N, C-alpha and C positions, 0 to 999 in steps of 0.2 A: 217877516211879516210878508205874509199874502202879497199885499198890495205892489211889494217891491221883487215879487218875481219878473225876470226878463222875461217870460213867455207865457201867453195864457194856454200856451196845448204846446207839448210835444206830441210824438207819434213814432212808432215803429216797424216797419212792416217793409217787404220788397215789394222796389218800381220796376216797373216790367217793360216794356217794348210791348207796343201794339201795331198791328198790319192789319189793316181790313180793307178790300176793295170797294170800289166804286158803290155809290149804293145800290142795294137789291142784286148786286153781280155776287156772283157764286166764288166763293175760294177758289173751287175747282177747276174755273176757267178763267177767271181773271188775270191778266200777266202783269199787271202792275196794282203795288197797294200803297196806302197813305199810311206812314207812321203816327202812333202816337205814344206821352206818356201816359201810363197809367198805373193805379195798383191801391186799396183800398185805404189803406194808411195816407199814402197821399192824397189821396181826392179828399178826405176831409177835414185834413191839413190845409188845404187848398180852399177850400169851402170857409172855414172857418175865417180863414185871412179877409178873403173876400171881403165877408161882412165884417171885418174890420177889426179884429185881434190877430195880438203876433203869435206865430207857428213857426214849429221846425218839425223834420223829419230825422229820422234816425233812420241809416239804410247804409246798403254796399254794394256799390256800384261797380265797373269793370271802368279801371284807367284807359279809355279809349275813345273812340270819337263817338261809339254810344254812349257812355258815360257821359260824355261830353251834352248831347244831345237831349238828354234827363236832368242832367244837373240846370242848362239852360230853361227847360220848360220848369222846375223846383222855383230856381227864380223869378221867370217871368209870373210864376201863379203867387207872388208875393212871403213865398215861404221860405225860413233861413235851411241856407246850406251849411249849416256850420258844425252837421254832424254826419254829414256825409262821408262814409269812409270807402277809399278808395285800392279797389284790389289789382294790382301790377303783374300778378303772376301768370306764368301762361297758358292757364287753366279758366282762368277771367272771363264770364261771359255774363251777358245780360238775360235773364227769363223773357221770353218771348210768347206771346200769344195770336192768333189769326182770328178774327170775330166777321160777320158775315151777316147782315141783318134781316130779317125773316119780312115775309109778306103771305097773308093767309091762304093757303093754309100752313106753306112751308113756315117750321117756326126758324129762328136766329140758332148759328151755328156757331160754332166756341172748337178752337185745336190747339193745346195746349206744348210748346214747347220748353218748358221750364227745369229740369231736371239738371242739378247741380250748377245752377245760377251761383253766383259770386257771395247773396248772401246766405247761400247756405252753410258756408265756411267762414264766418262771423266769427270774430273770435270775445270774448266777454272783456277782455285786457284791453279792444279796440273803445271801447265804452269808455270815455272820461268820467271819473266819478264825480266831478263839480256839476254834473248834468242834473243828478236829482234833486238838487237842493232850488234849479232856477224855474219849474214851473207849477203854475197851478195846478193843472189835470195833466193827465199821460192817457192816451188811448192805444190800443193793440186790436186784434182780431183773433177770429177763430182759422183765420187763414194762414194766418203766421204762426199759430200755433202749430196748425197742420203742415208744415213745407218739410219739416225734416227735425229731427231729433234733435238738433244743434240750435234751431230757431226757436225750438219750441221751451227747450231748458233756458233759454239767453232770456226771453219774452215772460218767462215766471218769474226768473230772478229779478228783469226789471221791472214788475211788477211791486213785488216783494219792498224792494229800495225806495222806490217813488212813493209806498205809502208809509215807510216807516221813516219818511221826512215831511208828514202832513197832504202831500199828493195827493187829490183825485182820481181816482181809478175809473176811467170809461171801456166798456168793453163791448165789442160786437162779438154775438155764438158765430154770424155769419158762415156757414156750415158749408161745406162744400165737400160733396159725396165720394170728386176723384180723387181728393187730395187725402181722406182718412174716414176711415169707419165708423160708424153710428159708437159701438161701444165705446172706441179710442178715445174720440173726443167728449163724451159721455165723461168719462173718467177722471179724461185731463182738465176738462172747463170746470169740476168741481173741486179742482184742487185750488184755482185761482177766485171763485167766487167769494170766499170770505175775505177779498180785498177789494172787488166789485164797489163801487159806489154809485154808478151810472151802469144798466144793461139795455142793450138792444139786441131783443131777440124775436123771433118771429112765431107765428101761433104755432106753425108746423111741426119748429124745432122744441117748443114748450110738450107738443102731444108726443111724437115721433121719439127724439132723441134724451127729451127727461122723463118721458110716459107719465105724463101730468093730464088729468081729467078735469071735468068740469067745461066752466066758460073762460075766456079769455081771462075775464076780470077775476076769477078764481085762482087762473093757477098765477096768475100775480102778484099778488098777494100770498099765494104759497110759498113761492120764491123769498119774498121778503120776511118768511116767517122760519124758512127753512136758513136763509144766510141775513141776517141783522142788519148786515154791514150794505145791505141795497138800500139805495136810498127813492131812485128814482130807476123804472121799469117803461121801454118803449118798444112798441111791437106795430110796425106798418103794416099797414091793410090797404093791400092792390089787387083791383079789380082788371083781369086779363080781358079786354073784349076782343081785341086781334092782336096782332104784332105791332100794331099801329094805332093801337088807339085804347086805352087806359085809363081807369079812375083809381086816385088813391084819395087815402086817408091813412088817422092813426090812431091807435091810444097811447097815453102817456101816464103812468101811475105815480103819483107823488104819498109813499109811503108814510109823510110825517101826519099828512092830512085824510091821511086814508079817503082818498079822492082820485076821480076818473078823469082825467082831459081829454076831449077830442073836437071836433069841428065837423062839420058838413063838407064831403068830401070835393076833390076837383073833377070834375067829371069831363070822360071824352076827351084825355090830354092827345094831343098831335104827339106821338111820337116817334122822332126825330135817331133817339137812341138811346135804349136803356141801361149799357152801361154804365156804371159808376151812379146810376139816382138815389141806389141805397143807400151810398157810401153820403150822399147830395141830402139825404135825409136825416144823417146823423150828425152831420156838418151844421146845421140847422139848429138842431133841438141843442147837440152842445155848446155853441152859439148861446142860443137865448138863455141855458143855463150859468153860461159862467156872465152873463152883461147883465142879466136881469134876474136870475134865480127865481124864475117864473114859468113855471108846466105850461101853462096855456101858451104863453108867448113861443115856447119851448115845441109845444102840438104846430102854432101858425105858421113859423119858420123852417122847420123842419118838411111841411106838408109844399111849402110854397117851395123852396128850395129843390125839393125832389120831384115835382111835378116840372119846374123848369128847367129841371137839368135834362128832362127824358127829351126837350126842343132841342138840345146842342149834341151836336156830334162832337164824339171823342169822349174820352172816361172825364177828363178835368172838369169841373164847371167852369162857368163864365161869368156869374151873376154877381154882384155887387149890393151893397145894402140898400140904398136908393132903388134898384131895380127889383129887388126882392120885397119891401117895405112899398112898394107901390103896387105889384101881385098881390099883396094881404091885403090891400086896403080896395081893390077890385072885386078879392074873391069875396069878402065880406059884404061888399057894395047890395045893396036892392035894388037900386035905380040904375035906371040908363047910366050906361059907361059911354063915354066920348071916347071916337076913333081921332082926332085930334091932337092928342098926351104924345106927339112924335116928332 
């Protein structure tokens, strides 16, 4: 029975070490860096967990002090570490990326050092077979498919095995041009779309990668026609006014109702750190669909978690259900808001 599943959500992907100079400092100038743990799939699992559901992450980490640091951050996010695989080989390493904030007119900068990280050598035999019947939903992203041929094959195999047990599949296209080209991404993702129940895709990816035309609503409907298993499609809509000022809303399509859901944007968000905000959006949407099966709540929780994550430094979200609920209520309020709720 679905209600007896041990987990609400399990994700699969790379967890990286992020090194950042001080706010508004340059990578090329700074002598010190603050370290954070992060990665799309951990960010999503963490966000859903903070909102009150049980999550776990499948990943592979070096068995050293850096792996321990990341494991501790996973635990601190209330995400299960049951399916962490530790790499004790001499070549074990964690993927690293360096991130500096932007300040208009200078854009944010990312430098990657992730080649040959431990997860790229993950073996299917390291994944326990009993995992496939333990969760209501499985999530991964295009980043995991793009890392290398090994993670790509395993992610596709996991999607098929989870689907065979009746598990819902959620997938974020999350295209990264520095990891793979559009043609490879398109042909690979088309292989898994027949198994996907909940699809996250940007308007740009709809148009460029999948070469669709018309309005965003037209493209959502066309995806569901081409891939009948898809039940919900979510697209974020971000307006970047400057590196430190954004507005955000989104569109969620429910195939069953043939209905689109959205809300007024969060305007003039005070952006402290954009990294992980898209993953926070996915987390809010998935939480609401798992908890309430309500696409309007999916929009509300997705938008609120994304907007709030922009105000938090580091990759991982930190907002729990009570905070996000109060932010949603304030966003929907038309009256004067008290400053004394603190």
